[in-house]
C-alpha positions as CSV (number, residue, x, y, z in Angstrom):
1,L,0.0,0.0,0.0
2,A,1.1,3.5,-0.7
3,P,2.5,5.2,2.5
4,E,-0.3,7.9,2.5
5,V,-3.0,5.1,2.4
6,R,-1.2,3.1,5.1
7,A,-0.9,6.2,7.3
8,R,-4.8,6.4,7.3
9,A,-5.1,3.0,8.8
10,N,-4.3,1.3,12.1
11,V,-2.9,-2.0,10.7
12,V,-3.3,-5.0,13.0
13,E,-1.6,-8.1,11.7
14,A,-3.3,-11.3,13.0
15,G,-2.5,-14.9,12.1
16,Q,-6.2,-15.6,12.2
17,L,-9.2,-13.2,12.7
18,D,-10.2,-13.4,16.3
19,V,-13.7,-12.3,17.4
20,L,-12.0,-10.3,20.2
21,L,-10.4,-8.0,17.6
22,L,-13.9,-7.3,16.2
23,L,-15.4,-6.8,19.7
24,D,-12.8,-4.1,20.5
25,L,-13.8,-2.0,17.5
26,P,-15.6,1.3,18.3
27,A,-19.2,1.0,17.1
28,D,-18.9,4.1,14.9
29,R,-15.6,3.2,13.2
30,P,-15.5,0.8,10.2
31,C,-12.7,-1.7,9.7
32,V,-11.2,-3.4,6.7
33,V,-10.5,-7.1,7.0
34,V,-8.0,-8.5,4.6
35,D,-7.2,-12.2,4.0
36,A,-6.4,-14.8,1.4
37,V,-9.5,-16.9,0.7
38,A,-10.2,-20.4,-0.6
39,G,-13.0,-20.9,-3.1
40,L,-11.9,-18.2,-5.6
41,S,-9.6,-18.5,-8.6
42,P,-6.0,-17.7,-7.5
43,G,-5.4,-14.0,-7.8
44,E,-9.1,-13.1,-7.9
45,V,-10.1,-10.2,-5.7
46,W,-13.3,-10.3,-3.7
47,V,-14.8,-7.3,-1.8
48,R,-17.9,-7.5,0.3
49,P,-19.4,-5.4,3.2
50,L,-18.9,-7.2,6.5
51,A,-22.7,-7.0,7.2
52,A,-23.4,-8.7,3.9
53,L,-21.2,-11.6,4.9
54,V,-22.9,-12.0,8.2
55,D,-26.3,-12.0,6.5
56,R,-25.1,-14.4,3.9
57,A,-23.7,-16.8,6.5
58,R,-27.0,-16.7,8.4
59,R,-29.1,-17.4,5.3
60,L,-26.8,-20.3,4.2
61,E,-26.7,-21.8,7.7
62,A,-30.5,-21.6,7.9
63,A,-30.7,-23.5,4.6
64,G,-28.2,-26.1,5.8
65,R,-25.5,-25.0,3.3
66,S,-21.9,-24.1,3.8
67,V,-20.3,-20.7,3.1
68,E,-18.1,-20.3,0.0
69,P,-15.7,-18.6,-0.7
70,R,-14.2,-18.8,2.8
71,S,-11.2,-17.8,4.8
72,S,-8.3,-20.2,4.6
73,H,-8.5,-20.6,8.4
74,E,-10.3,-23.3,10.3
75,L,-13.2,-21.1,11.5
76,P,-14.7,-19.4,8.4
77,L,-14.7,-15.6,8.3
78,E,-18.5,-15.4,8.2
79,H,-18.8,-17.4,11.4
80,V,-16.4,-15.1,13.2
81,L,-18.3,-12.1,11.9
82,A,-21.7,-13.6,12.9
83,L,-20.4,-14.3,16.4
84,A,-19.1,-10.7,16.7
85,A,-22.5,-9.4,15.4
86,T,-24.3,-11.4,18.0
87,L,-22.1,-10.2,20.8
88,R,-22.2,-6.6,19.6
89,D,-25.9,-6.7,18.7
90,R,-25.0,-5.8,15.1
91,P,-22.3,-6.6,12.6
92,P,-19.1,-4.7,12.7
93,A,-19.1,-1.9,10.1
94,G,-16.6,-2.2,7.3
95,T,-15.4,-4.2,4.4
96,F,-13.8,-7.6,3.7
97,V,-11.1,-7.6,0.9
98,G,-9.8,-11.1,-0.1
99,I,-7.6,-12.6,-2.7
100,G,-7.9,-16.1,-4.0
101,G,-5.1,-18.4,-3.2
102,G,-4.1,-21.7,-4.7
103,K,-1.7,-23.5,-2.4
104,W,-1.4,-23.0,1.3
105,D,1.8,-24.8,2.2
106,P,4.3,-22.6,4.1
107,G,7.3,-21.4,2.2
108,L,5.9,-22.0,-1.3
109,G,5.7,-18.3,-2.2
110,L,3.1,-16.7,-4.4
111,S,1.9,-18.4,-7.5
112,P,2.1,-16.4,-10.8
113,A,-1.7,-15.9,-10.7
114,V,-1.7,-14.6,-7.1
115,A,1.3,-12.3,-7.8
116,A,-0.5,-11.0,-10.9
117,G,-3.6,-10.2,-8.7
118,L,-1.6,-8.2,-6.1
119,P,-2.0,-4.8,-7.8
120,A,-5.8,-5.2,-7.9
121,F,-5.8,-6.5,-4.4
122,A,-3.8,-3.5,-3.1
123,A,-6.1,-1.1,-5.0
124,A,-9.2,-2.7,-3.5
125,I,-7.6,-2.5,0.0
126,A,-6.8,1.2,-0.6
127,T,-10.3,1.9,-1.7
128,A,-11.8,0.2,1.4
129,I,-9.4,2.1,3.7
130,E,-10.2,5.4,2.0
131,A,-14.0,4.7,2.4
132,A,-13.5,3.8,6.1
133,A,-11.2,6.7,7.0
134,P,-12.8,9.7,8.7
135,G,-12.8,13.0,6.9
């Protein structure tokens, strides 16, 4: 990200999205959650409002279906967001920006498709940060 965009954000690096991070967010401040996701083509960028992911997870679960695309972590992103929404009485404000991955083994590096998707991924993150930043 460009330094001026990064300066507008409080970046918190987490190995896995924890519901406690979402509970600590001020109610009036949106956040941007960024992750690699399974279920997309490698390098494909996916942007969704967090509230829409919570609604989607609840609809799919009510229908007995699973959530796709999903975070590459054990607990799907939508489930973490739905838990946070329940505990906060509403979904966290903000946006999810993901990029499709292909292989998840440590040390493999980026595939050519994921590397080619990085400029669009960075642009989507910057757009989400700018939309979330006050003033």
